C-alpha positions in Angstrom: -22.4 -41.4 -51.9 -24.1 -43.5 -54.6 -27.1 -44.2 -52.6 -26.5 -48.0 -52.5 -26.7 -49.7 -49.1 -23.5 -51.3 -48.0 -23.2 -55.1 -47.8 -24.0 -56.3 -44.3 -22.7 -59.8 -44.7 -19.1 -59.0 -43.7 -20.3 -57.3 -40.6 -22.9 -59.9 -39.7 -21.1 -61.3 -36.5 -20.7 -57.7 -35.2 -24.4 -57.1 -35.9 -25.4 -60.2 -33.9 -23.2 -59.0 -31.0 -24.6 -55.5 -31.0 -28.2 -56.7 -31.2 -27.6 -59.4 -28.6 -26.0 -56.9 -26.2 -28.9 -54.4 -26.5 -31.5 -57.1 -26.1 -29.7 -58.5 -23.0 -29.4 -55.0 -21.6 -33.2 -54.5 -21.9 -33.7 -57.9 -20.3 -31.5 -56.8 -17.4 -33.2 -53.5 -17.0 -36.6 -55.2 -16.6 -35.4 -58.1 -14.5 -32.6 -56.6 -12.4 -29.5 -58.3 -11.0 -31.4 -61.5 -10.3 -31.1 -62.2 -14.1 -27.2 -62.2 -13.8 -26.9 -66.0 -14.5 -29.4 -65.9 -17.3 -27.8 -62.9 -19.0 -24.3 -64.4 -18.6 -25.4 -67.7 -20.2 -27.2 -65.9 -23.0 -24.1 -63.7 -23.6 -22.0 -66.9 -24.0 -24.6 -68.2 -26.5 -24.5 -64.8 -28.4 -20.6 -65.1 -28.6 -20.8 -68.6 -29.8 -23.5 -67.8 -32.4 -21.5 -64.8 -33.7 -18.3 -66.9 -33.9 -20.2 -69.6 -35.8 -21.7 -67.1 -38.3 -18.2 -65.6 -38.8 -16.6 -68.9 -39.6 -19.5 -70.5 -41.6 -20.9 -67.6 -43.5 -18.4 -64.7 -43.6 -15.4 -67.0 -44.0 -11.7 -66.1 -44.7 -12.0 -64.5 -48.1 -11.2 -60.8 -48.2 -14.4 -58.7 -48.2 -14.8 -55.0 -47.7 -17.9 -52.9 -46.8 -18.8 -49.3 -45.8 -16.4 -48.0 -48.4 -13.5 -50.1 -47.2 -13.8 -48.9 -43.6 -14.5 -52.5 -42.5 -12.4 -55.3 -43.8 -12.7 -59.0 -43.1 -10.2 -61.7 -44.2 -8.4 -64.8 -42.8 -6.4 -62.6 -40.4 -9.6 -61.2 -39.0 -11.2 -64.6 -38.7 -8.1 -66.0 -36.8 -7.8 -63.2 -34.3 -11.5 -62.7 -33.8 -11.8 -66.4 -33.0 -9.2 -65.9 -30.2 -11.2 -62.8 -28.9 -14.5 -64.8 -28.9 -12.8 -67.6 -27.0 -11.2 -65.2 -24.4 -14.5 -63.4 -23.8 -16.6 -66.6 -23.5 -14.1 -68.3 -21.1 -13.9 -65.2 -18.9 -17.7 -65.1 -18.6 -17.8 -68.8 -17.7 -15.3 -68.5 -14.9 -16.6 -65.2 -13.5 -19.8 -66.4 -11.7 -18.5 -67.5 -8.3 -16.2 -64.5 -7.8 -18.9 -62.0 -8.8 -21.5 -63.5 -6.5 -19.0 -63.9 -3.6 -18.1 -60.2 -3.9 -21.7 -59.0 -4.4 -21.0 -57.6 -7.8 -23.0 -60.1 -9.9 -24.7 -57.3 -11.8 -26.4 -57.8 -15.2 -24.3 -55.0 -16.6 -21.1 -57.1 -16.4 -21.8 -59.6 -19.2 -23.4 -56.8 -21.3 -20.2 -54.7 -21.0 -18.1 -57.7 -21.9 -20.2 -58.1 -25.1 -19.9 -54.4 -26.0 -16.1 -54.5 -25.3 -15.9 -57.5 -27.6 -17.8 -55.7 -30.3 -15.3 -52.9 -30.1 -12.4 -55.4 -30.4 -14.0 -57.0 -33.5 -14.3 -53.5 -35.2 -10.7 -52.8 -34.3 -9.5 -56.0 -35.9 -11.5 -55.3 -39.1 -10.6 -51.6 -39.3 -9.6 -50.6 -42.8 -9.6 -46.9 -42.1 -8.2 -44.7 -39.2 -11.8 -43.6 -38.5 -13.2 -47.1 -38.0 -10.0 -47.9 -36.0 -10.8 -45.1 -33.6 -14.5 -46.0 -33.2 -13.7 -49.6 -32.4 -10.9 -48.6 -30.0 -13.1 -46.2 -28.1 -16.0 -48.6 -27.9 -13.7 -51.2 -26.4 -12.0 -48.7 -24.1 -15.2 -47.1 -22.7 -16.5 -50.6 -21.7 -13.2 -51.5 -20.1 -13.1 -48.4 -18.0 -16.4 -49.3 -16.4 -15.4 -52.9 -16.0 -12.3 -51.9 -14.1 -14.4 -50.0 -11.6 -17.1 -52.7 -11.4 -16.6 -53.2 -7.7 -17.5 -49.6 -6.9 -17.6 -50.2 -3.2 -14.0 -51.1 -3.1 -11.4 -48.2 -3.2 -8.8 -50.2 -5.2 -11.3 -51.0 -7.9 -12.6 -47.4 -8.3 -9.0 -46.2 -8.3 -8.1 -48.7 -11.0 -11.0 -47.5 -13.1 -10.1 -43.9 -12.7 -6.4 -44.4 -13.5 -7.3 -46.4 -16.5 -9.7 -43.8 -17.7 -7.3 -40.8 -17.2 -4.4 -42.6 -18.8 -6.6 -44.0 -21.5 -7.9 -40.6 -22.4 -4.3 -39.4 -22.7 -3.4 -42.2 -25.1 -6.6 -41.5 -27.1 -5.4 -37.9 -27.4 -2.0 -39.0 -28.7 -3.7 -41.4 -31.1 -6.1 -38.8 -32.4 -3.3 -36.3 -32.8 -1.4 -38.8 -34.9 -4.4 -39.5 -37.0 -4.9 -35.8 -37.7 -1.2 -35.4 -38.7 -1.4 -38.3 -41.0 -4.6 -37.0 -42.6 -3.2 -33.5 -42.8 0.0 -34.5 -44.6 -1.2 -37.7 -46.6 -4.7 -36.5 -47.4 -6.4 -39.8 -46.6 -7.3 -42.0 -43.6 -7.9 -45.1 -45.7 -5.3 -47.8 -45.2 -5.2 -48.9 -48.9 -4.9 -45.3 -50.2 -2.4 -44.5 -47.5 -0.2 -47.5 -48.4 -0.4 -46.6 -52.1 0.6 -43.0 -51.6 3.5 -44.0 -49.4 4.6 -46.6 -51.9 4.5 -44.4 -55.0 5.7 -41.2 -53.4 9.4 -40.3 -53.2 10.0 -39.8 -49.5 7.2 -39.7 -47.0 6.6 -36.3 -45.5 8.1 -36.0 -42.0 4.6 -35.0 -40.8 3.3 -38.4 -41.8 6.2 -40.1 -39.9 5.5 -38.0 -36.8 1.8 -38.8 -37.0 2.6 -42.5 -37.4 4.8 -42.4 -34.2 1.9 -40.8 -32.3 -0.4 -43.4 -33.6 2.0 -46.1 -32.5 2.2 -44.5 -29.0 -1.6 -44.8 -28.7 -1.5 -48.4 -29.8 1.4 -49.2 -27.5 -0.7 -48.0 -24.5 -3.5 -50.4 -25.5 -1.2 -53.4 -25.5 0.6 -52.0 -22.4 4.0 -51.9 -24.0 6.9 -50.0 -22.4 7.0 -47.0 -22.0 3.2 -46.8 -22.0 2.7 -49.6 -19.5 2.3 -47.6 -16.3 -1.4 -48.3 -15.9 -1.1 -52.1 -16.1 0.1 -53.2 -12.6 -2.4 -50.9 -10.7 -5.3 -51.8 -13.0 -4.6 -55.5 -12.9 -4.3 -55.4 -9.1 -7.3 -53.2 -8.4 -9.8 -54.6 -10.8 -12.0 -57.6 -9.9 -10.0 -60.7 -10.8 -12.3 -61.9 -13.7 -12.0 -58.4 -15.2 -8.2 -58.6 -14.9 -8.4 -62.0 -16.7 -10.4 -60.3 -19.5 -7.9 -57.5 -19.7 -5.0 -59.9 -20.0 -6.7 -62.0 -22.7 -9.1 -60.6 -25.3 -8.2 -56.9 -25.4 -4.5 -57.8 -25.7 -5.2 -60.0 -28.7 -7.4 -57.4 -30.4 -4.9 -54.6 -29.8 -2.0 -56.6 -31.2 -4.0 -57.6 -34.2 -4.9 -53.9 -34.8 -1.2 -53.0 -34.4 -0.3 -55.6 -37.0 -3.0 -54.6 -39.5 -2.1 -50.8 -39.2 1.6 -51.3 -39.7 1.4 -53.9 -42.4 -1.4 -52.6 -44.5 -1.3 -48.8 -44.0 2.5 -48.2 -43.7 4.3 -50.9 -45.7 6.3 -48.2 -47.4 7.6 -47.0 -44.0 8.7 -50.3 -42.7 12.2 -49.1 -41.9 10.8 -46.2 -39.8 8.2 -48.2 -37.8 10.5 -51.2 -37.4 12.9 -49.1 -35.3 10.1 -48.0 -32.9 8.8 -51.6 -32.6 12.3 -52.9 -31.8 12.7 -50.3 -29.1 9.4 -51.0 -27.4 9.8 -54.7 -27.8 13.2 -54.7 -26.1 12.0 -52.3 -23.3 8.9 -54.4 -22.7 10.9 -57.6 -22.4 13.4 -56.1 -20.0 11.0 -54.3 -17.8 8.7 -57.3 -17.7 11.6 -59.6 -16.7 13.3 -57.5 -14.1 10.5 -55.6 -12.3 8.4 -58.8 -11.9 11.1 -60.3 -9.7 10.3 -58.0 -6.8 6.5 -58.4 -6.9 4.8 -60.2 -4.0 1.2 -59.9 -5.3 0.3 -62.6 -7.9 -1.8 -60.2 -10.0 0.9 -57.5 -10.1 3.4 -60.2 -11.1 1.1 -61.4 -13.9 0.8 -57.7 -15.0 4.5 -57.4 -15.4 4.6 -60.9 -17.0 2.0 -59.7 -19.6 4.2 -56.6 -20.4 7.1 -59.0 -21.0 5.0 -61.2 -23.2 3.9 -58.3 -25.3 7.5 -57.6 -25.9 8.1 -61.2 -27.1 5.0 -61.0 -29.4 6.2 -57.7 -30.9 9.5 -59.4 -31.9 7.4 -61.0 -34.6 6.1 -57.7 -35.8 9.5 -56.2 -35.7 10.7 -58.8 -38.2 8.3 -57.1 -40.7 7.9 -60.3 -42.7 5.0 -62.7 -43.3 6.9 -65.3 -41.2 7.1 -62.7 -38.4 3.4 -62.1 -38.5 2.7 -65.8 -38.5 5.0 -66.2 -35.5 3.2 -63.4 -33.7 -0.2 -65.0 -34.3 1.1 -68.4 -33.0 2.4 -66.5 -29.9 -0.8 -64.7 -29.0 -2.9 -67.8 -29.4 -0.6 -69.7 -27.0 -0.4 -66.7 -24.7 -4.2 -66.7 -24.5 -4.4 -70.3 -23.2 -1.6 -69.7 -20.7 -3.3 -66.5 -19.4 -6.8 -67.9 -19.1 -5.5 -71.0 -17.3 -3.4 -69.0 -14.9 -6.2 -66.5 -14.0 -8.7 -69.4 -13.6 -6.2 -70.8 -11.1 -5.9 -67.4 -9.3 -9.7 -67.4 -9.0 -9.4 -70.5 -6.8 -7.2 -68.7 -4.3 -9.9 -68.1 -1.7 -9.4 -68.5 2.0 -12.1 -68.0 4.7 -14.4 -66.8 1.9 -12.1 -64.0 0.9 -9.7 -63.8 -2.1 -6.0 -64.0 -1.3 -3.5 -62.6 -3.7 0.0 -62.9 -2.2 2.4 -65.3 -3.9 3.3 -66.8 -0.4 -0.4 -67.9 -0.1 0.5 -70.6 -2.5 3.0 -72.1 0.0 2.9 -75.9 0.1 -0.1 -76.1 -2.3 1.2 -79.4 -3.6 0.4 -81.1 -0.3 -3.1 -79.6 0.0 -4.2 -79.8 -3.6 -1.7 -81.6 -5.9 -3.7 -81.4 -9.2 -4.0 -77.6 -8.8 -0.3 -77.3 -8.0 0.6 -79.4 -11.0 -1.7 -77.3 -13.3 -0.2 -74.0 -12.0 3.3 -75.5 -12.4 2.5 -76.3 -16.1 1.3 -72.7 -16.6 4.5 -71.3 -15.0 6.8 -73.5 -17.0 4.9 -72.6 -20.2 5.0 -68.9 -19.4 8.8 -69.2 -18.8 9.2 -71.0 -22.1 10.6 -74.2 -20.8 11.2 -76.6 -23.8 8.4 -78.9 -25.0 5.7 -76.9 -23.3 3.4 -74.6 -25.4 5.1 -71.4 -24.3 8.4 -72.6 -25.6 7.1 -73.0 -29.2 5.6 -69.5 -29.1 9.0 -68.0 -28.3 10.8 -70.4 -30.7 8.8 -69.1 -33.7 9.1 -65.4 -32.9 12.9 -65.7 -32.2 13.3 -67.7 -35.4 11.4 -65.1 -37.4 13.7 -62.4 -36.0 16.8 -64.3 -36.9 15.6 -64.9 -40.4 15.0 -61.2 -40.8 18.5 -60.5 -39.6 17.5 -59.2 -36.2 19.5 -61.7 -34.3 20.5 -59.1 -31.5 16.7 -58.7 -30.8 16.3 -62.5 -30.6 19.4 -62.7 -28.3 18.0 -60.0 -25.9 14.6 -61.9 -25.9 16.4 -65.1 -25.1 18.3 -63.5 -22.2 15.2 -61.8 -20.8 13.4 -65.2 -20.9 16.2 -66.6 -18.7 15.7 -63.8 -16.2 11.9 -64.1 -16.2 12.2 -67.8 -15.6 13.4 -67.0 -12.1 10.1 -65.6 -10.8 8.0 -68.3 -12.6 10.2 -71.0 -11.0 10.0 -69.3 -7.6 6.2 -69.9 -7.6 6.8 -73.6 -8.4 9.3 -73.8 -5.6 6.9 -72.1 -3.1 4.1 -74.6 -4.1 6.2 -77.7 -3.9 9.0 -77.1 -1.3 7.7 -74.5 1.2 5.9 -75.4 4.4 2.1 -75.6 3.6 -0.1 -72.7 4.5 -3.8 -73.1 5.2 -5.6 -74.7 2.3 -7.8 -72.8 -0.1 -11.6 -73.0 0.1 -13.4 -75.3 -2.3 -16.6 -74.6 -4.2 -15.1 -72.5 -7.0 -17.3 -74.0 -9.6 -17.0 -76.7 -12.3 -16.4 -74.3 -15.1 -13.2 -73.0 -13.5 -11.9 -76.6 -13.0 -12.7 -77.4 -16.6 -10.9 -74.3 -17.9 -7.8 -75.1 -15.7 -7.8 -78.7 -16.9 -8.1 -78.0 -20.6 -5.6 -75.1 -20.4 -3.1 -77.3 -18.6 -3.5 -80.1 -21.2 -3.0 -77.6 -24.0 0.1 -76.2 -22.4 1.6 -79.6 -21.5 4.2 -81.4 -23.6 1.4 -83.0 -25.6 0.6 -79.5 -27.0 2.9 -80.1 -30.0 0.4 -82.6 -31.4 -2.8 -81.0 -29.9 -2.1 -77.4 -30.7 1.1 -76.4 -32.3 0.8 -78.3 -35.6 -2.7 -77.1 -36.5 -1.9 -73.7 -35.1 1.0 -73.2 -37.4 -1.1 -74.1 -40.4 -3.9 -71.7 -39.3 -1.5 -68.8 -38.5 0.1 -69.2 -41.9 -3.3 -69.1 -43.6 -4.1 -65.9 -41.6 -0.8 -64.2 -42.2 -0.9 -64.8 -46.0 -4.2 -62.9 -46.2 -2.6 -59.6 -45.2 -1.4 -57.5 -48.0 2.4 -57.2 -47.8 
């Protein structure tokens, strides 16, 4: 320790988020749950302010602070922007649901802010210690969010399952970190990468530690075979919380996965590439085949998210800058598809109660054609139908895999896409060709309609001009900032 204070500029957005969360927590403590709307709106303002400071003042140049434990660069700016977007949108679409289910408590937006803070620390981790701190800050907030509706058995069960399995994954992750430190002598990503580059062969203890570390990270992104918690937690949690799980934490965990593998273990790319290929293939196949038999829309979306994690990991498996660029494009598009779909699920209310069966969408086109068209766009995009946004996401990850010589992986991804198209198209068929069921209740709020409309526009065929071209440029800029 040289006694000098670390620079706080790189961590300024995180400080804004931390101070904002604590201030809003105090406001909620004194004003109670009647301040829910006020705290939710202020939380969105805090998120926007932190994002603005990150883009305007911190920027995309590589900066380190706290002895290299916290790193910010273009990759961090790109992925943090997605996390900010996901968190803000989820807060905006939560209001009606939380009030209808009597869970509009001021803790909810504060917990979302704290979880987002953990995600930002994860994305900027430059050391295994800061990685763990960020991961646990996010996870502890998410455990509570899953059990937010504590008067409902399914919600408390979801929170308990997530906590128990999350604790198990944290144990594996910590065991991996201890092995890596024990055999490599450092937890710093840069020193770790240098020692593995200059050494002859990596010690087998480091490789085993890395595999345990990857197992913990695979749990966080719900990749197979560590996906078991996902369907139950998605189904049991309040729907806005499920939307949050499917959006921001997935982006943050994937970004962390990429940063750890690329910057800490570049010398072991052959070893970790095999593990990534396995969990990518397993996730794509499990997501494609098990979703076919689901009857609950939230469970179907859970298996869908497992499959999409498999597609995203195809980019990481390539182990190239083009692969990381493709992964970033994929998760950005996945975020828009997921937020739009869950916003649509939030409109599935009948007789003032939420309905979640896929058959509840029967004949929706005759009751509410704009909503049916929007959901159809999301389903086509999730399936990867050409010219929609989801198609371009898969196109770039499969192309990166082929360029890296992993054409069997790309072929398996293509075939699983064909299988998964079945259950997405089944929803479209139910909406447009089945006999109409009772219509859904109105009054779900303007913010949900706006999110659905914007997400549908982004995922429509015009996305190539609206989203894909600028997204490719931004993802390339972000991927180049990582040290390969």
